[in-house]
C-alpha positions as CSV (number, residue, x, y, z in Angstrom):
1,M,-26.6,-16.3,-32.0
2,A,-25.0,-15.0,-28.8
3,E,-21.4,-13.8,-28.8
4,L,-18.8,-12.7,-26.2
5,V,-17.8,-9.4,-27.8
6,G,-15.3,-8.2,-25.2
7,G,-14.1,-8.2,-21.7
8,F,-12.6,-5.9,-19.0
9,L,-10.7,-6.3,-15.8
10,M,-11.4,-3.6,-13.1
11,P,-11.2,-3.1,-9.4
12,H,-14.0,-3.1,-6.9
13,D,-12.2,-1.3,-4.1
14,P,-15.0,0.2,-1.8
15,M,-12.5,2.7,-0.3
16,V,-12.8,4.7,-3.5
17,L,-16.3,5.5,-2.3
18,T,-15.9,5.4,1.5
19,D,-12.7,7.5,1.7
20,P,-12.7,9.4,-1.6
21,Q,-10.4,12.2,-0.5
22,A,-7.6,9.9,0.8
23,P,-5.2,10.0,-2.2
24,S,-4.1,13.0,-4.2
25,E,-6.5,14.8,-6.6
26,A,-4.5,13.6,-9.6
27,I,-4.9,9.9,-8.6
28,R,-8.6,10.4,-7.9
29,E,-9.0,11.9,-11.3
30,R,-7.1,9.1,-13.1
31,I,-9.2,6.4,-11.4
32,G,-12.4,8.2,-12.2
33,D,-11.3,8.6,-15.8
34,A,-10.5,4.9,-16.0
35,Y,-13.9,3.8,-14.8
36,A,-15.5,6.3,-17.3
37,E,-13.3,4.9,-20.1
38,V,-14.4,1.4,-19.4
39,A,-18.0,2.5,-19.5
40,R,-17.4,4.3,-22.8
41,R,-15.8,1.2,-24.4
42,V,-18.6,-1.1,-23.1
43,A,-21.1,1.3,-24.8
44,E,-19.1,1.1,-28.0
45,L,-19.4,-2.7,-28.0
46,D,-23.2,-2.4,-27.9
47,A,-23.4,-4.8,-25.0
48,T,-26.8,-6.3,-24.2
49,T,-25.7,-8.3,-21.2
50,L,-22.9,-8.0,-18.7
51,I,-21.4,-11.1,-16.9
52,I,-19.6,-9.7,-13.8
53,I,-17.3,-12.2,-12.0
54,G,-16.8,-11.2,-8.4
55,T,-15.4,-12.4,-5.1
56,D,-16.9,-14.5,-2.3
57,H,-16.5,-11.9,0.5
58,Y,-17.4,-13.2,3.9
59,L,-20.1,-10.7,4.5
60,L,-22.1,-12.3,1.7
61,F,-21.2,-16.0,2.1
62,G,-20.9,-17.1,5.7
63,P,-19.9,-20.4,7.2
64,G,-23.3,-21.9,6.4
65,C,-22.8,-21.6,2.6
66,L,-19.5,-21.4,0.9
67,P,-20.0,-22.0,-2.9
68,Q,-17.0,-22.6,-5.1
69,A,-18.9,-21.0,-8.1
70,L,-22.3,-19.4,-8.1
71,I,-24.5,-17.8,-10.6
72,G,-27.3,-15.3,-9.8
73,S,-30.0,-16.9,-12.1
74,G,-33.0,-15.0,-10.9
75,D,-33.8,-11.6,-9.3
76,V,-30.7,-9.5,-8.5
77,D,-30.4,-6.4,-6.4
78,G,-27.7,-4.6,-4.4
79,P,-25.4,-3.6,-3.1
80,L,-25.7,-5.4,0.2
81,E,-23.5,-2.7,1.9
82,R,-24.5,0.9,2.4
83,L,-22.0,2.6,0.0
84,P,-22.0,6.3,-0.8
85,G,-23.8,7.0,-4.1
86,M,-25.0,3.5,-4.4
87,R,-28.6,3.1,-3.2
88,R,-29.7,-0.5,-3.0
89,R,-31.9,-1.2,-6.0
90,P,-33.0,-4.0,-8.3
91,F,-30.7,-4.7,-11.2
92,P,-32.0,-5.6,-14.7
93,D,-31.3,-9.3,-15.2
94,N,-31.2,-11.8,-18.0
95,K,-32.7,-14.9,-16.4
96,A,-33.0,-16.9,-19.6
97,L,-29.4,-16.6,-20.5
98,A,-28.3,-17.1,-16.8
99,R,-30.2,-20.3,-16.5
100,H,-28.8,-21.5,-19.9
101,L,-25.3,-21.0,-18.5
102,V,-26.2,-23.1,-15.4
103,S,-27.8,-25.8,-17.5
104,H,-24.9,-25.9,-20.0
105,G,-22.4,-26.1,-17.1
106,H,-24.3,-28.9,-15.3
107,H,-24.2,-31.0,-18.5
108,T,-20.6,-30.3,-19.2
109,G,-18.8,-30.7,-15.9
110,I,-19.3,-27.4,-14.0
111,D,-21.3,-27.8,-10.8
112,W,-22.8,-24.3,-10.5
113,A,-24.5,-23.2,-7.3
114,V,-27.5,-21.0,-8.2
115,A,-29.2,-18.2,-6.4
116,D,-32.7,-17.4,-7.7
117,S,-32.7,-14.4,-5.4
118,L,-29.4,-12.6,-4.8
119,T,-28.3,-9.4,-3.2
120,V,-24.9,-8.7,-4.5
121,D,-22.0,-7.0,-2.6
122,H,-19.6,-4.4,-3.8
123,S,-17.6,-6.8,-6.0
124,I,-20.5,-6.9,-8.4
125,A,-22.2,-3.6,-7.5
126,I,-19.2,-1.3,-8.0
127,P,-18.4,-2.5,-11.6
128,Y,-22.1,-2.5,-12.4
129,F,-22.8,1.0,-11.1
130,R,-19.7,2.3,-12.9
131,V,-20.3,0.6,-16.2
132,G,-23.8,-0.7,-16.7
133,V,-26.3,1.2,-14.6
134,D,-26.7,4.3,-16.8
135,A,-27.4,2.2,-19.9
136,N,-29.6,-0.2,-17.9
137,I,-27.7,-3.2,-19.2
138,P,-28.9,-6.6,-17.8
139,V,-26.3,-8.3,-15.5
140,I,-25.5,-11.9,-14.7
141,P,-23.5,-12.0,-11.4
142,I,-21.0,-14.8,-10.8
143,Y,-19.1,-15.4,-7.6
144,L,-15.9,-17.5,-7.4
145,A,-14.3,-18.7,-4.2
146,C,-11.3,-16.2,-4.1
147,G,-11.2,-15.1,-0.5
148,V,-12.7,-17.7,1.8
149,E,-11.2,-21.2,2.0
150,P,-11.5,-23.7,0.4
151,L,-10.4,-21.6,-2.6
152,L,-11.3,-22.4,-6.1
153,P,-8.1,-23.6,-7.9
154,L,-6.9,-21.1,-10.5
155,R,-7.0,-23.7,-13.2
156,R,-10.6,-24.5,-12.3
157,A,-11.3,-20.7,-12.8
158,A,-9.9,-21.0,-16.3
159,Q,-12.1,-24.1,-16.9
160,I,-15.1,-22.2,-15.8
161,G,-14.3,-19.3,-18.1
162,R,-13.9,-21.6,-21.1
163,N,-17.3,-23.2,-20.2
164,L,-18.9,-19.8,-20.0
165,K,-17.6,-19.0,-23.5
166,A,-19.1,-22.3,-24.9
167,A,-22.4,-21.7,-23.1
168,V,-22.8,-18.2,-24.4
169,E,-22.0,-19.3,-27.9
170,S,-24.5,-22.1,-27.8
171,W,-27.3,-19.8,-26.8
172,D,-29.6,-19.1,-29.8
173,G,-30.6,-15.7,-28.6
174,D,-29.2,-12.5,-30.2
175,E,-26.9,-11.3,-27.4
176,R,-23.8,-9.3,-27.3
177,V,-22.2,-10.2,-24.0
178,V,-19.3,-8.4,-22.2
179,V,-17.5,-10.2,-19.3
180,I,-15.9,-8.3,-16.5
181,G,-13.3,-9.8,-14.1
182,S,-13.7,-7.8,-10.9
183,G,-11.0,-7.4,-8.2
184,G,-7.4,-7.0,-7.2
185,I,-4.7,-6.4,-7.8
186,S,-2.3,-6.6,-4.7
187,H,-3.9,-5.9,-1.4
188,W,-3.6,-7.2,2.1
189,V,-7.0,-7.3,3.9
190,G,-7.2,-7.4,7.7
191,T,-3.5,-8.3,8.1
192,D,-0.5,-6.5,9.5
193,D,0.4,-5.6,6.0
194,M,-2.9,-3.8,5.2
195,G,-2.0,-0.7,3.2
196,R,0.9,-2.4,1.4
197,V,0.8,-2.4,-2.4
198,N,3.2,-4.4,-4.5
199,E,3.6,-2.6,-7.8
200,Q,6.0,-5.2,-9.1
201,F,3.5,-8.0,-8.7
202,D,0.7,-5.9,-10.1
203,R,2.7,-5.0,-13.2
204,R,3.7,-8.7,-13.7
205,V,0.0,-9.6,-13.7
206,L,-0.9,-6.8,-16.1
207,D,2.0,-7.8,-18.4
208,L,0.5,-11.3,-18.6
209,V,-2.9,-9.8,-19.3
210,T,-1.4,-7.7,-22.1
211,A,0.2,-10.8,-23.6
212,G,-3.0,-12.8,-23.2
213,D,-1.0,-15.4,-21.3
214,V,-3.8,-16.9,-19.2
215,E,-1.9,-20.1,-18.9
216,K,0.9,-18.5,-17.0
217,L,-1.4,-16.5,-14.8
218,A,-3.3,-19.7,-14.0
219,S,0.0,-21.4,-13.0
220,F,0.6,-19.0,-10.1
221,S,0.6,-20.8,-6.8
222,D,-1.5,-19.5,-3.9
223,D,1.6,-19.3,-1.8
224,Y,3.2,-17.0,-4.4
225,I,0.2,-14.8,-4.6
226,L,-0.2,-14.5,-0.9
227,A,3.5,-13.6,-0.5
228,N,3.5,-11.1,-3.3
229,G,-0.1,-9.9,-3.8
230,G,-1.7,-10.5,-0.4
231,N,-4.9,-12.3,0.4
232,G,-6.7,-9.8,-1.9
233,G,-4.4,-10.8,-4.8
234,L,-6.1,-14.1,-4.8
235,E,-8.9,-12.3,-6.7
236,I,-6.9,-12.8,-9.9
237,R,-9.1,-15.9,-10.2
238,N,-11.7,-13.5,-11.6
239,F,-9.2,-12.2,-14.1
240,V,-8.3,-15.8,-15.2
241,A,-12.0,-16.7,-15.6
242,A,-12.7,-13.5,-17.6
243,M,-9.7,-14.0,-19.9
244,S,-10.6,-17.7,-20.5
245,A,-14.2,-16.7,-21.3
246,I,-13.0,-14.4,-24.0
247,G,-10.6,-17.0,-25.4
248,P,-7.4,-16.1,-27.2
249,C,-7.0,-12.4,-26.6
250,T,-4.6,-9.6,-25.9
251,G,-5.0,-7.0,-23.2
252,N,-4.9,-3.2,-23.3
253,V,-4.1,-1.6,-20.0
254,I,-6.3,1.4,-19.5
255,A,-4.9,2.5,-16.2
256,Y,-2.9,1.3,-13.2
257,E,-2.4,3.1,-10.0
258,P,-0.7,1.8,-6.8
259,V,-2.8,3.5,-4.1
260,P,-1.8,2.6,-0.5
261,E,-4.4,5.1,0.8
262,W,-7.0,2.9,-0.7
263,I,-5.0,-0.3,0.3
264,T,-4.9,-1.6,-3.3
265,G,-3.1,-1.7,-6.6
266,L,-5.9,-0.6,-8.9
267,G,-5.7,-2.0,-12.5
268,F,-8.0,-1.5,-15.5
269,A,-7.6,-3.5,-18.7
270,E,-9.6,-4.3,-21.8
271,L,-9.6,-7.8,-23.1
272,I,-9.6,-7.8,-26.9
273,P,-10.5,-11.1,-28.6
274,N,-8.1,-12.3,-31.3
275,R,-10.1,-12.3,-34.5
276,V,-9.5,-15.0,-37.1
277,T,-9.6,-13.5,-40.5
278,E,-10.0,-15.5,-43.7
279,A,-7.5,-14.9,-46.5
280,I,-9.0,-13.1,-49.4
281,P,-8.4,-15.0,-52.7
282,S,-6.2,-13.0,-55.1
């Protein structure tokens, strides 16, 4: 039986790679250590498949195709961009499980778009290269409409997460699945406020993650997010979906750094499922 054994939230900021010397050495080390810690914890979970939930950046989905929710259900490679240290390559996949997720969703109210051949961008590739590539863990990429209108409603992201949980748990294969919500937190992309980071907003998001309060996080309005977390803050849809896929959980913040030099508030957290334990008869 397949099981969602854990989850993580982590950034996919490409400037960590394209402008690595911009912040102080101490910040660079703490961010590098955070990525390494996530990789270590994924290894401890004995993950056999990663589901990485990323963002519909415009370079990947243009005006001719704007999916609300898409699964890479076939061959996967990437990254699409030329990023330092990340040569484009095929990723190991889990086609059987990916297609089961699609089929389950289509029969239970989630109209997945599918890509039987997908070149992923940095929102999938950076988490994968940091966490899964050394262990050669198969990956199932998912994209949600976080950046290009029409945006996926936050509560729909929660519904998708819950559907993923049910789909994984209905799979009869022996899988240990880890889900990663990729993105955020506050950043303003291509606007006059680019370079601004709102630490107060970021810490509110992480406080809700720590409490496992996905309902409150999913209640944020887009106007509130845009005003306080920027257009990049809309990526918390990926956080909501990942938390909902884990189910009742608490969060353990691994690291947080507001880094204007990398235009983003960078947050890392582990999602720890609440385990139900049976009382032992006395």
